N, C-alpha and C positions, 0 to 999 in steps of 0.2 A: 399539501408536503415538502417542507421549504429546507432547504440545506445553508446552514449560518456559514460556511465558510468564504476566504474571501476569495476571490479571484488575481491570475497575477498582474492586474491593471492594478491593480489596489482599489479596486470595485468593489460593490456587498456580491459575494453568488446566487442565485435563488429567486424558485420563477413557481408559481401552481403547479406540481407537478401534475401531466398530464395536458394542462393548456396549452395548444398552440407551440408544442414540439415538435420542428418540422422536418426531428428524422423517421415520428413513425409514421406509417401508411396511414393509423384513423385514429384521434380525438375523440373523445367521450364517451360516456357507461357502455353502448353498447358493441360487448366483443364478438365478432362476428369469423372462427376458423381460428379463432386464437392461439398466440406459438410458443404456452401453458400446454395448448392439448397437443397441438401441433405434437410438442417435446416429448409428450410427455405416452406416444404413441410411438415414437421411431424406435428404434435397438439396438440405443444408442446410451441406454447400462447397464449399472454394476454396480458393484458394494467396494468399501475402501476399509479397514483397520484400522485404527487407535493409535501408535504406538509409543509410548513416550521416549523425548528425546532429554535430558538432564544439560546436555551442552545448550540447547537450544530455550532451553525451557519453558520445553510447546511439545502435543502433537504434533507426527508425519502422521500424513496419511496415505497409506499403504492402498494404491488400485490392488482388487481379484475382481475375479470373472463369480456370477454369481456361483459356480460347482468347487469356490476356495484358493482355486490354482490363480496364484500374483501373476498378474497384467508388465510386464514386461517386454524385451525386445522391438522388434519393427511393428510397429501399428498401424491400424485401419489396412492392412492388409485382410482380404477373403475371408483368415482362414480368423486373421483376429474379428473381423467384422460378427462370422457366425455365433460367437458365442459372448456376444454382445446382446442383454436381454429390453425389453421396454419398460416401462416405470411404474407399474405394479408387482410384478416379478422382479425384481433387484429390490422393492420397496419389500415384496414378502423373505425377499433371503434374506439383509438385511438384522428386520423383525427377530427373525429365526435362530440369527447368532448373538443374538444378545445385545449386549453393550459393549458398548469398546468397537460398535459395528457400520459402519450405513451409510448413506444413495448416495448414487453419483455420481454426473455424468458425461461421459467420452464426448468430445469437440471432434467434427473431423466428415467422411461425405455417409449421406442418407437415402444413397438408393435411387437416386429422381434426378443429382445430380448439381443437389443443393448439396450446402454444411452448412451442420450445427456450431456454429459462432457463437461465443464467449468475451467479453470485457469486461477483468474486472479492475475491483477501484481497491485499494490495498488500504487499510484504517480513513477509514474519510480526512476525521479531525488532525491527526496529526498530519499527513500529509500535504491537505489542502487541497481538494479534488472536489470540494461537494458542488463546482461552480458545472464540470464535465459529468457529477451524477445528474445533476437534475438537468441536461439534456441528451441525456441515454437512450435511446429509443428498443422496443420493445417489450423484451420480461426484464424484468428489475425484480430479483432477487437477493436478501437480506445474505452477508457471509454467513459460516459457522462463526467465527469469531465474535459477527457483533456491529463487527466495525466497520466490517467492511459492502460492498455490493458487487451482485454478477449479474453484466445486459447482456441476454441471449439475444438470438436472432439467424432465419434462416438467409442462405445466398449464397455465391461464390465463396474460394477461398483465396487466399489471402496471405500475406508474409506476417509469421510469429511478432510480436514486441510479447519479444523479455521481459523478466523482471528487474527494471533500472530504480534511480530515483527517485523518479519520476512518481509514484503510488501509484502505475498500471499499466494496466497486459492485457492482450488481447490473441484469438487463439481461432482458427479456423480448423485445425486441425492435432494429430497427435499428442495434445493434455487433456484430461480429468477435473473436473468437480465436481467439491462438495457439494448437495444441494436439501439446503435445508428446507423447501415449501414455505419462507419465508416471505412469501406475494410482496413489493412494494405498488407497482403493477405490472398490468397486462400488458400486449396490442396486437391484433392482427398482424401474419405473418409479414414483418417487416427484417429486411437484409442492413444486417449494420453495420459490413464494408463502408457502405459513404462515412458514417459518426467513425470510423476508427483513421480514415484517411484524409479525411481534412475537422477534423480534435486531437483524437487520438494521436495520435504519429505529429504533428505537427506540436504540440501540447510539450511529448517527447523531449524534443528537438530545441525549443527554448530552453526546460528543467535543466540538459545537459550541457546546452553553448551560456546558459553561465553561473553553473558549478565549472568547467572548463578557466571564466572570466574568471569565479572568484581566486581559486589554483592559484592562473599567471598574474593577480595580482601582487605588485612588489608586498612586499610589508612595510609598514610604518618604524620607522626608527626606534628603535625603545629608549627607555627614559632610565638610566641604571638606577639602582632600587639600591639606598643606599641604607644601611643598619648596618650595626655589629655582632645582629644573628644571625649565623652561616649558614645553618639550614632552612631559611628566610632566601639567603641568595644562590646557595643550592636550586631552591624550588624558583625562584627564576631564572633564572637561570636554565634549568629545565623543558619550564613551559614553554621557554619563546625559542628556544635550539632544536624543540619534539615532536611541539605543533604547532597545525594550525587556525586561528582563531576562523576567520571564516568559513575552517567548513563544522559542519555543525554536527556529529559524528564526532570530532577531534573532540571539537573545542565540551561535547560531553564528556568522552570519559579526560579529559583533561581536570576534570572542575570534584571528579567522581576521586581520579586518579591523589589530588592536593588534600583534598578532605583527609586525608589520613594522618598528615599531621594537628589535626587536626584546625580550632579559629586560626588559631595565628596565622593559617596562610591564608585565608580569606583576603587581604591587603594585594600581596604578589599575583594570588589571581584576580582580580578586580584591573590590576594594571594589565596586565597582559590579554583580558579580553579586549579590554581599549583599544588595544590596536587593531581591530576590525568595525565599524563602524556598522554594524548588525547586530552589535550585542547592548547597542550604548539608550541611551530615554532623558538625553538632553533636550533633544526640542519635545518631546513628549512634553518631558515637562513644563515646559512656558505652556503649554498647554493645557494640562490638568498634571498639577503635580500627583492629586490621589492615581488617576488612572495610571502616570507613568511609574508609580511606587511601586506598583501592584506586577510591570513588566522591568520593574527592577533586574537583570540577567543572572542575578546571585538573591532574589530574595529567599529560594529555595535553600539555600544556601545548609541550614542547620539540621533539613530533610535530607538531607544527599547519604547517601551508604558511604563507604568505604571502599576502599577495593585493594588498589597498594599503588604505591611510589615507587618505590624503596629502587628498584628496576633502574631510571630513568637515574637515578643520580650513579649507577653505578657503569649505564651505559657510556 
């Protein structure tokens, strides 16, 4: 199984999973002392309630002990550990509560001097971390969204890699993950800490550095937008005064906002977007016009949902 997301260096990301992964303790079909079997036996399991959050347009997963009490406060204490159960007990409790309840597993100490560890890969297609998923050691499970993956292992505690813009997270304590049971691959007991140290941490640092450089890069001079239409002038000015075209999220937000004005806003948006070399397709046009047309940053203009732009004009 391969993943077709690009590496940061531009090379294709992906190799046959399980073949020669240097981070797994053993490769091949014979799994002895598997990570999955060890996880299910450990008392690190709980349940979680799915609570719809309209402002996020998604469900929050609220962790509970199997007796129905919410899990919060100081975690990984002896008292907390006593209330966690094995997989079979957690699965039975989630099923008994019915719709809206799922099984979860908590990272942290397992009682033998090691910790249950997890690396979280978020929305692989969007974040482009497929090259890391391909090298993920231990037990790899598909996430609840179907867009990401969780890699589990056992080993020493390590510093948490909290959510950021890289699409990766890593935990060895104080966190829980929804567990789908949708296994991509299993492996013998494997410590994922080396993978976190040599792959995840450097990748996150690289993403952060690139983001900071993009923000610090001076904006290119703005070509005056000559038109008699005051509305289009306002759009042009608002885009250049309130949004950074080098920032992907701001670029998306700006397009959604400007679309409020309809098709007429397309040209000022295109000119503003061109102030960042990240959204042009001129070099691609020379190589493959058909492919370049698909990469046109405004090719999906007609399907963009409008949000609101009037506030920017008043600002």
